[in-house]
C-alpha positions, -999 to 999 in steps of 0.1 A, spaced: -351 -16 207 -324 10 207 -317 19 171 -315 -3 140 -296 -36 140 -259 -32 133 -237 -53 110 -226 -85 126 -192 -85 142 -167 -106 122 -135 -106 142 -118 -137 156 -126 -128 192 -162 -118 192 -164 -114 229 -135 -89 230 -150 -70 201 -184 -68 217 -168 -56 249 -152 -28 229 -185 -20 212 -203 -19 246 -177 5 260 -182 27 230 -220 25 234 -217 35 271 -195 65 263 -216 77 233 -249 74 253 -233 92 283 -244 65 307 -237 71 343 -237 48 374 -271 33 379 -282 38 343 -295 6 326 -274 -11 299 -290 -29 269 -307 -61 277 -292 -94 265 -317 -97 237 -311 -62 226 -274 -69 224 -280 -100 203 -301 -81 178 -281 -49 178 -247 -65 173 -256 -97 155 -240 -121 180 -251 -151 200 -261 -150 237 -229 -169 245 -209 -140 231 -230 -115 250 -225 -133 282 -187 -135 276 -186 -97 270 -208 -87 299 -188 -110 323 -156 -92 312 -172 -57 320 -186 -70 352 -151 -83 362 -137 -48 355 -164 -32 376 -179 -13 347 -214 -30 350 -233 -49 376 -265 -69 378 -294 -57 399 -327 -74 408 -355 -66 383 -334 -41 365 -309 -63 348 -274 -49 339 -267 -13 350 -236 9 349 -216 4 382 -197 28 403 -162 23 388 -133 16 412 -100 22 394 -80 6 421 -97 -27 413 -84 -26 378 -49 -14 388 -43 -46 408 -45 -66 376 -28 -38 356 4 -43 377 0 -81 374 -1 -77 336 32 -58 336 48 -84 359 39 -112 334 48 -93 302 82 -90 287 83 -52 282 116 -36 272 134 -22 303 138 11 285 100 14 281 94 6 318 119 33 328 103 59 305 68 50 317 80 54 353 96 88 346 65 101 328 42 90 357 64 103 385 76 136 371 41 144 358 26 140 393 51 164 410 32 196 403 1 182 419 20 168 448 35 202 454 0 218 453 -14 193 479 17 199 500 11 236 498 -25 232 509 -17 207 537 15 208 557 8 173 569 15 160 533 50 174 536 56 158 570 44 124 558 66 125 527 96 137 547 91 109 572 88 84 543 120 97 528 138 93 561 125 58 567 153 41 548 163 7 564 197 5 581 215 -13 553 245 -6 530 231 -26 502 201 -22 480 185 -54 493 149 -64 495 143 -41 524 157 -11 505 135 -20 474 104 -21 496 114 13 511 121 28 476 88 15 462 69 30 492 86 64 488 79 67 451 44 54 455 38 79 483 52 107 461 26 100 434 -3 92 457 3 126 474 -8 142 441 -43 132 451 -50 120 415 -64 85 421 -61 71 386 -25 83 383 -16 69 417 -30 35 406 -4 33 379 22 30 407 19 -7 402 43 -2 374 70 1 400 65 -36 409 73 -46 373 101 -20 371 120 -35 401 114 -70 388 132 -60 356 160 -41 374 164 -64 404 200 -74 395 210 -37 391 195 -24 423 218 -45 446 248 -24 437 234 11 439 242 40 462 219 36 493 229 68 510 227 87 478 192 73 472 179 84 505 195 118 501 179 122 467 144 113 482 149 140 509 160 166 483 130 160 461 106 164 491 124 196 502 123 211 467 86 205 465 81 220 500 99 251 489 78 254 457 108 247 434 91 224 409 118 226 383 144 216 408 122 187 420 117 174 384 155 177 377 163 158 410 138 131 402 151 127 366 186 124 379 175 99 405 158 77 379 187 83 355 209 60 376 191 30 360 199 42 325 236 47 334 238 12 349 218 -7 323 237 -35 308 
């Protein structure tokens, strides 16, 4: 037994509340991949819930890749893969009715926040610059912001963030899918050539170590959506 029994959980969704309690327990105990979690019986006694609720909560954590079952050891902390969660994170945004302004602000925070680290990786490895420059130059031959352009634009901005080499941050690029879903009607009437030029200018500013210029260019680039919001 690990500690005295706790007060029974009394919220409507006991499975969700137990999942939250187990996350808290894992953090407080400092559990690492491979460490055993509480047994099913220990969870029943510690949290005052049924085995059905315990199984619901542990299935949720298993789905997220937080825990896994092993032979003879029961449930243990798993090697967490953030990219696994990010797939569903983007799906959640695609289904939800978030205000366009909130999506735009979230995108701006993610992308501008990554630029310093992208600049550092570029400074350490010239190949990063060449890859981003090639990505910026790979705009499709079109005069309209059609589906081909959107795929190119998503690829560039995703690459810009991924070049920061911060895996959790890069996973948030799935926000872009939801962003373009909301702004699809606006993107068909934008400045294609100006968009490609802006991408190239951002890459060059980072290559030259001009972080403030890169941030200003990116903010101006994203600001087009604010100006054309209707």
